[in-house]
N, C-alpha and C positions, 0 to 999 in steps of 0.2 A: 829613715836616716839612721846611720850607724856611727858611733864615736870612734875615737882613735883606738880604743881597746876592743873594737868590733862588737859592741853591745848596742842593742836597739834603743834609741832615744826618742824617736818620733815616727808616727805612722798615721795613715788616714783610716776612715771608717771601713772602707772596702777591704783593707788588710785584715781587720778583725773578722769580717764576714767570711772572707775567703779561707782564712786559716782556722776559723772556729775558735778564736781566742779572744780574751778581754784584756783590759789594761794591765791587770795583775800578771797575766801570762806573758805579756810582751815586754813590759818595761825592764830595761837593762838585761834583757835575755840575750845570751850569746847568739849572734846571728848564725854561727856555725851549726847550732842545734836545729835550725830549720832545714838543713840540707842533708840528704843521704851522704855518708862518708865519701863515696867515690865522686859525687857531684861537688862536694866542698873542695876536694883536691883539684878538680878542674878550675873552680873559681879562683883558687890561690895562684894558679898559673897565669892569670890575667893581670897585667900591670895597669892599674887604673889611676896611677899617681900623677900622670901627666896632666897639667892644668888645662881645663877647657875641653878635654877630650872625653867623648862618650864611647862606651863599649857595649855592643849588642850581642847577646848570646842566648841560647836556649838551654835550660837546665830543669831540674826538678826540686820541689820543696815538699816538706812533710807537714800535713795538717794535724790538728790537735788529736783527731781520732785515729791517726796513724796512716791515713790514705796518702799515697804519693801522687802528686799531680804535676803536669808539665806546665812550665811558665816560659814566657819570653821576657827577658830583663834587659834594661838599659842602665849601665853603671857609670857614674861620674864621681869626682871628688871635689871637696871644698878645701881651698888653701888660703892661708893668710898672706899678708904682704911679703913675708919672708919665704913664701912657697912651702910653708909647712902645712902638712895635711891635718885638718881639724875634724873632718867628718867625710863620710861617703854616702851617696844617695843612690838608691835602687828603685827604678820605676818598672813594675812588672805587671803582666796580665796573664790570666789563665788561658792556656792554649790546649788544654786536655782534649776537648772535643775535636779541635782541628787535627791534633796529632793522631787521634783515634781514626778520624775520617781518612787521613793520609795513609795510615797503615792499611785500612780496608781497601782503599783505592789501589795501593801498591800490590796487595795480595790479589785483588781482582785483575789487575793488569798482568800480573805474573801468570795467573790461571788462564787468562785469555791468550797470552802469548804462547803458553804451552799447548792449548787447544789448537790455536792457529797453526803452529809449526808441526804438530804431530797428527793433524787431521788426515784421515785416509783419503779424502778427496782434495782436489786442488782448490785453494782459497786465495782470492786476490782482492786487492783494494785498488779501485780504478778511479782516476780523476774524471768526473762526469763531463767536464768541458773539453779536455784534450784527448780522452779515451786512452791515456797512458797508464801503465801499471805503476802504482806508487809503492805497493807492498805485495808480497806473495810468499807462500810457504814452499817448503822443499818439494812437495808433491807436484806443485804447479809446473815448475820448470822441468822436473823429471818426466812428467807425462807428455809434454810437448817436445822433449829432447833437446832443449836449448840450455846453455850454461846460464848461471845466474846473471852474469854480465850481459849476455845476449838478451835474456828475457826482460831485464830491466829497461831495455831500450825499445821493446816491442810495443806497438799499438794493437788494439783488438783486431783491427781490420787486416793485420798482417798474418793472423792465424785463423780468423773466423771465416768459414766458408759461407758466403751469403749469395742469395739470388738477386736481391735488389740493393743498389748502392746505399739507400737511406735506411736499411733495415736496422743497422746498429744504432743509428741516431734515434730511431723510433723506439727501440728497446730502452735506451737511456732515458728518453723523455718519459716513457711510461713508468719506469722505476722511480724517477725523481718525483713525478706528479702524484702517483698512486701509492708510493711508499715501498712497493715490492713487486716482483714478477717472477713467474716460473715458466720456462719454455724449453723446447728442445731445439738444438742446433747442431752444427758440425764444425769440428776444428781440424786444421791440417798441421801435422807434426813437422818437425824440421826435416825429416827424411821423406816427407811427401805423403805419409799415410793419412787417410781420412777417418776420423773417429766420431761416432755419435755421442753427443754430450747433452746431459740434462742440466740446465742452469737454474739455480735458485739465487735470486739477488734481492738486495734491499738497499734503500737509500740511507745514507748517514751524512751528518754535517759536522765538519771539523774546522774550527777557526773561521767560520763564516763561509766556507767553501763546500760545495756538494761533491760527495764521493759515492761510489757504488761498491758495496761489498758483495762479491759473487762467489758461489761455490759451484765448481764444475765437476759433475760426476760422469765418468766414462760409462756409457750404457751400450757400447758397441756390441759386446757379447750378448747382452740381453736382446738387442734388436735383431741380431742374427738368429737367436733362439726363437724369437717370436715369428720371424719370417718362415723358419723351418717348421715350426708348429702349425702355422697357418697352411703351409703347403701340404703337410701331412694330413691335417684335418680335412682339407679339400679332397685329397685322394681317398681318404676313408669314407667321406660323405658320398663321393661318386660310387665307390665300391658298394656301400650299403644300399644305395638307391638302385643300383643295377641288380644286385642280388634279390632285393625285395620285389622288384618288378618281375624278375625271372621266376620267383616263387609264387607270385600271385596267380599266374595262368594255370600251372599244373594243379595248384590247390583248388582253384575254381572247378576244374575238370573233375577232380576227385570228389569234391562236395556234390556236384551235379550227379555224378555216377552213383554215389551212395544214396542220394535222395530218390533217384529213379528205382533203385533196388528196394528201398524201404516202402515206396509207394506201390510196389508190385508190378512195375512196368516190365520186369523180366521174369515174372512168374511168382508163385506163392513162396513165402519164406516162413519158417517157424518162429515162435516167440523168442527163443534163445538167439537165433540169428538176428532178429529185429533189435534185441537189446544191444548186442555187440555193434551192429551197424549204427544204432543211435549214438552210442559212445563215440564211434569214429566220426560221425557227423558233427557232434558237439565240439570235438577237438579241432576238426577242420574249420568250423565256424570261428573258433577262437583264434586260429592261426590267420584266417582271412582278416578278422578284425584287427589283430595285432599288426599285420603287414600294412593294412590301410592306415592305421593310426601312425605307424612309424613313418610312412611316406608323407602323410599330411603334416605331422609335427616337424619333420625335417624340412619341408618346404617353408613352413612358418619360421623356423629358426634361421634358415638361409635367406629369408626375405623373398623367396621365389614364388610363394603362393600369391597370386594376384587377387586382390579384393576390389570389387567393382562398387565403389561408393556412389550411390545415386539415390534419388528420391524414391521411397518405397512405402508400402502400407503395412505397418506392424500388426494391424488387426488380421490381415490375411496370413502373414507368416505364423502368428500365434495359433490361429484357427487350423491351419494345415498341420502344424506340429501336434496339436491336440488330437485331431482326427487320425493322424498316422499312428499314434501311440495308444489310442483309446482301447483298441482290441487287446493289446498286451496287458493293459491295466484290468480289463474285465476278466480276461483269462485267469488272472491271479486273484480275482475277487477283491480288487482294490477300487474304492470310490474315487473317480477322477473328475474334477470340476474345472471349468474354464470361466474366468471372471475378467471381462474386458470393460474398461471405462468407455463410456459413450463418446463418440466423436473424437477419437484419438487422431492427432494430426499426422499427416504424411511427413516422414522424416527421412534424412539421408543415412543409409547404411548399406552394407553388402548383404544382399538377400540370402545367398547360399550360406554365407558365414554365420549370420544370426540364426538361420534355420538350424545349422549344425549346433550352435550353442544351445538352443531350446531342446532339440532332440536329445542331446547328450544329457542335459540336466534332468529332463523328464525320464529318460531311460534309467538313469542312476536312481531316481526316486522310486521307480517301479521295482527295480532290482533289490533295493534295500528296505522296502516297505512290506511288512507281512500281510497275510490275508486279512480282509476286512479293515485295512488301514485306509487313510485318506491322502489324496494328493491334490493340490491346487495350483493351477497356472494362472497368474494374474498379470495384467499390464495396465499401467496408469501413467499419466503425465504428472511429473513432480518438478515444479520450477522450470528450469531449462533442460530437463532430462526426461528420458523415458525410464521408468522403473519396471523391470521385468522380474517377477518373483515366482520361484518354484519352491513350494513348501510341502513337507510330507510328515507323516507320523511314524517314520521308520526307525531303524536301529540307532540313528544319531551318530555323532562323531565325538570321540573323547577330546577334551580340551588340548591335550598334548599333541594331537595330530592336526589340529586346525590350521596351524601355520605351515604345514607340510603338504596338505592335500593337493596343492597346485604344482608341486614339484614333479618332475618327470619320473614316471614309473613308481611313484609312491602309492602303496596300497595300505589302507588302515588294517592293522593286525587285529583280527577278531577270533580269539581262541574258541574252537568248537563250532564256529559258524562263518568260516572264511568263504567269501563269494568271489569267484574268479573274475579277473579283469586285467586289462593291459597296463593300467596305471598311467595312461597317456590322455584319457578323455578330458579330465579337468585341466590338464596342462594346455591342451589344445584350446579349450574354451577360454581359458585365461588369456592366451596369446591373441585370439581373435578379438576379444573384448578390448584389450589394451591397444591393438592396432586401430580400433575405432576411436581411441582417446577416452574410453570408458573405464569402468572399474567393476570388480565383483567382490561382494562381501558375503560371508557365511555366518550364520548363527545356529548353533546346534547343541543338543544335550543328549548324552547316551540314553537310549531306550525311550526318548521322547520325540525324536524327529529332527529334521534339519530344514533350514530356510536359506536358499541362495537368492541374493539380490543382485541383479545386473543393472548398472546405471549406464545409459547410453546418452551422449549429448544429442540434442535435437538436430544439430548441424555437424554430424560426425565428419572428421577429416582423417585421411589415412595417415597414421603415425608411423614413423620409421621403426623397424624392428631391430633389436639388438641380439646378435648371435651370441651364444654361450660357448666358451672354450671347452665345456664339458659335453656338449651335445653329441658329438660323434662317438665319444667313449661310451656314453650310456646307450646310444642306439646300437652300437656294436654288441654290447652285452645283451641287449634285448633280443637281437636276432641270432647271435651265435653263442650266447652263454658266457660265463666267466672264463 
């Protein structure tokens, strides 16, 4: 309460706590001193002398420590019987936090509005019940070619190209129930063009009503580029396949002819001739291996290699792989052991495919294991899987290469002891194992050896293969060079 001379004469405990002042600070203190000068001028402009009349306003006051806070104040006057003002009363409350929150909200709304309007993609707010556009940015009506007035009257069904009548309703239902959705669709512009659109939408609630905020990204050019790329890849794939097949026949003839000469079928040859012919034979073998791997890998990538998943005997497959490669191991003076668990169950897998996996892993082990080294092929049942393990005491694989050895055409760099190979063998192995729903793991240390673990489910099912966008490019480089 303030007297006629505008001095404080009465207050409550809350006033002291809010201002950080005591009785000595407040009693007969000029009320003017509690306000910043500009706020006091505003206060003086209010006529609070009318009897029984209250005035509400927002202003600021100064605390004892100098902090300025926001307050909401209700002002009224006390008058005697002769309508003479005897005092004025101010009831106020601290609204500093509310004002701060309002400011933050205003700044947030301004930022949101700026992002909404300046977004590079179309952004719209849709009434979930009526499917009408409630709000939209400049880009939205520009992309569809409608004026702002026309666009405001549009329903989604008027520009969305849909195959089934309930498709829009279903999308709306999913967004509202699940909170968000992302999908591809098509929009028709005002001039009749069909555009491919990626929609990212989320549900929001305003005033108890459901809305969908959606961003439309035009991906028409991207879709065209993808189709063109797919067409080009198919053409390159067919070309590489044709060339590889055409190379295989004459190379086989060359290889056979060289073998006949080296074996003396056409007469005696001297040692120098034999050395040169053996060099030619080794390179012909490498080319035949490369072409075979290229064709097989391409079939796996394209999903055209047929795998015959049926019940087979893993013991028979492992034994055949062991017997086939045993001579190569002995020729290199490498100890090769076969360790099969007793009574292994018959399981479902592709016979030729798993044979290819074992032969490749064993051949690699022989290739990278020095003389008097050891190789072990073991098979055992582990839970609901077959565990096929090929371990050796060879060169090993550096840690930095372990994550790359299953990549196409990747060969571990070994300075001074590089061993030739196509770099496709392990990639093919990995693909075959994955097509069975299995996995392959490797543990290796340089100069200590490597262990490849193949896990196959007991009831393998043919898994879909995923073609890589890079496949044809790397195949082309392998066959024709950079």
